[in-house]
N, C-alpha and C positions, 0 to 999 in steps of 0.2 A: 369301436375302441379296442384298441390292442395294449393288452397289461403282459408283460416279460416277468416271470419270477426267477431268478439267479441268486448265486451264491458265491463267494470266493474259494469255497472248498466242497468238496463232495460230502455227502451225508449229514447235511446241515437241514434238510426237509423241505426242498425245494418241490419235490412231486408232492408231498405231504401238503404244502399249501396251495398248489394249483389244483390237485383233484378236488380238496377241500371246497374252494371258492367254484370251481365249477360246478358243484352241486348245491352251492348256496344260492348262485344266480337263477332267476326265473327262466332265463333262456331265450332264444334261442345262442347256444355256447359252443364255439370250437376251440378245442385244445390243441396245439402242436405241440406234440413231442421231441422238442430238438435236440435232445440229448441222444444224440444218434448211435453214439458207442454202447450206449445202456440203456434204452428207452423200456422204461416200465410203468407210464402211466396205464397201459393197457391192462396190468394186472389189477387193478384198483377202481378204474371205469368199466364196468360190465357191459361192451359193445359186441356188436356184430361185424365180421368183416365186412367191406362192400367192394372194395378194388383194392387192386396192387398194381403198381408202375415199377417199372426197371429204372434206375437214374445212372447215366454215365456223365464222363467228360469227354469233350473232342482233343484228342492227340494227334500229332502229326505223324503222317506217311509219307516215305519219300520215293518219289520212282527216281532210280539209279538212269534211266536213260536220259532223263531231262535235266537232271543237276550237272550243275558245271564246280560244283565244290567252292563256291566263292565263298562261304562260311557266314554270308549274311546272319542265316538264321541262328546260329550259334551265340554271335555277338548280342544279337537282342533278348536271348532268352534269359531272364534274370535268375533261374533256376536251374541252369545247365542241364537241362533236360535235352537238348540235341546237340550233339559235337559231330566238326569235321575232321576226321583224323585221317590224314592222307588222302587215300581216293576212296574211303569211307565214310557214309554218314551215317551215325549212330543216334538212334530215339531211347532215351530212357524215361518211359510212360511213367512210371511210378513217379518222377519227379514232375512231370507236367501238371501244369495247373489249368492248363485250356485256354489260355488267353487268345490265341490264334494269332500272334504275331508273327511267328514264323512262316503261316501260310501266307500272311499280307506281303511281307516284304520280301517277298523270294521272288527275285527278279524273273526266272526262268518258268515259275509257276509249275515247281516241281514237286510241292507238297500239297498234299489233300489232308482233309481230316478223317478219323474214323473214331467211332464212340468206344471208349473203354467203361465197361460197367464199375460202378463203386459201390450200391446199395441198392433199395428200394423203399419205395414212399408206400405205405399201406393207411387206407381209409377204413374207418370204422364210425359205426352210428349206433346210438342207442336211443330213442325218442328225441328229442329237441337238443342231444348231445352228440355234437361231432367231434371225432378223434382222428388226427393224421398224424403217423408216428414214421420215421427216419430208421432203417436200420442198416448199418454200415455193414460191406462184404467183410468178413474174415482175411485179415491181411493189408487191407486198404489203409491209408494214412490220412488221406485228403477228405476231411470234413466238410469244411464251408459250404462246396458245391452243392452237397447232400441236404446241408441245412435250410440253404437257400431254396431248394426245390420242396422242403417242407413247408417254408414261408409263403412262396407261392399258390399254396391251398389256401390263403387266407380268404374267407367268405364274406361277402357284401352283406350289410344289416344283421352280423353277428358280433357279440362279443367274443375276442380272440384272446386265450390265455397259452402264452409261450412257456412250458419248461425249458430252460435254457440247460446248457452243457454246464458243469460248475468251472470253476476258474476263471480267470480273465484273460485268456489267448484269443486267437482269432475266431476260435468256435465258439465262443459266448458273444463275442461282439458281433457274427454274423447272424446269430441268433435275435439279440435284442436291439438291432441298429433299427431305428423307424418308429420304435413302440412308443407309444404315447405315456408310457409309464414304466415305471420297472420297479418291483419289489425283490428286496435283497433280505434274505433270510440266513440267519446265523445263528449262533449257540453261543451261549456266557462263557465262553472260554479263552485263555490266552491264544490258541490257535486259531478260533472263532474272530476275535478282534483282529490279528493280524491279516486275513483273507479277507473281514468286511472291509477293511481300510483299502486294500488293494482292488476290490470291487467298486468302493464308493469313487475313488480316484478315477477308474476308468468308466464307470457313468457320467460323473462331472464332464470328463473331456467328450463324451457324444453328445453332452446338451438334453440329457434327458431327464425330467423329474423322477424322482424316486422316493422311498421311506424303507422303514426296516421292519422285518418282524424277528422276534427271538423265540426262536424255538429250546424246548428242553427248559425253559425259564425256572429259576430256583435251585438247578443243579451245578451252577457256577459262583462267580462272581459277580461285580456289580460295574465292571470295567468298558464294558461296551453299552450300558447306561450313561456313563460319567463320558466315554468317546462322542456319542450319540448328541448330548449334551452341549459339549464344547464345541462341536462342529455345526451346531443347529440343524441334526437331521430329524424328521419326525419319526417317532416309531408307534408302527401302525397297530401292534398287537403283539402279546405275548402267550404263547403256546404252555402251559405248564408242563412241567416234567411229573407227569402223570401214566401212573402203569396201564392203565386202560389205553391209553395212544398206541404205546408199545405192543400190547396184545393184539389191538386192532390191526395195527400195519404186520403183523407175523401172520396174522390170518387172511390177508389180503381185503381187509374192511377198512372202513374211513372213519376217521375222528368224528364228523359230525353224526355219524349214525349211531357211535358208541359212546359217545360223550355230547348227548343231545346239547348240554349248556353253552355249547361251543358255536353251535349254528348260528343263534342270533347274534354272534361276534363277528362272524364270517361274513351274515350278510349285512351287517352294519359296514364291514372292512371294504366291503365292494363300493358303498354310497361316497365311503371317504376317498376313496382312490378316485374316482369318478371328479370327486371336488376338486381334489389336489391335480389333477392330470389337467383341468380347467382354470386353475390358477386361483380356484374359490377357497375361503378358510373352511376348516372342518374341525371337528371335535373328534377327538381323540377318545379311544375307549380303552385305554390301557388298564384303568384300576378297575375296571370291569373283567377284562380279560384276566387279569393278576389273581383276583379272587373268584372267577367261575367256577374253578374245580375243587376249591377248597372247602 
């Protein structure tokens, strides 16, 4: 089963949910940190590095002796990564998305592909928990290919948790597409509600079952609750606005280790996600969560 943890904005607690859910599952569990511009799951899941792999995308290289400057390659490229300017063919590799269209359409077979590195995929392990994270190279802007490389490391027979990039851009879509269930993490603030609504619309377009977790519950207002009730969205869990959570995060520790009463709630959360992904009725644990740390 593949569960993606996403949010409409950064800083809502995606990684907190992903890490503590991973620690609450019996295993084997594989966590894919697809927030490749700022991966941080490894700061909380204490793992040992196993393997590092360079990732790149294929970009065109033009043989000037074979090229007849017909311009077909330039016309097919939607990203303007290759252009015929007089007798010169210019390649802008930073704009290339590696689709290979120019290579295939060239009538003179004057274009070949070379790999342009964009980042690394690192695999780490601790017992029955396996972490795969992507690290985008400094200065690179093309994120989805690296996310797809991380996603390709999903293991058979394991529960897969995806820590998705924040927001609702192509990066987030590349991370959550094909998941069995999406957990949307938000906070009870006007900004949290605005970006939650965008994330909900995105996941609905993708056709993936989803539910909402409210982090720092009690610190804002009830407009997120009212929105979820109005839209018929399941509230999966509320994580209280508890100082112990913030202190644990600052130390690189975890919620289930420092707020023990939350562990059974994350364990029951996993059961509920499975039930909802399979279309079975489930029983909310909102009231338990709301009062767990009071």
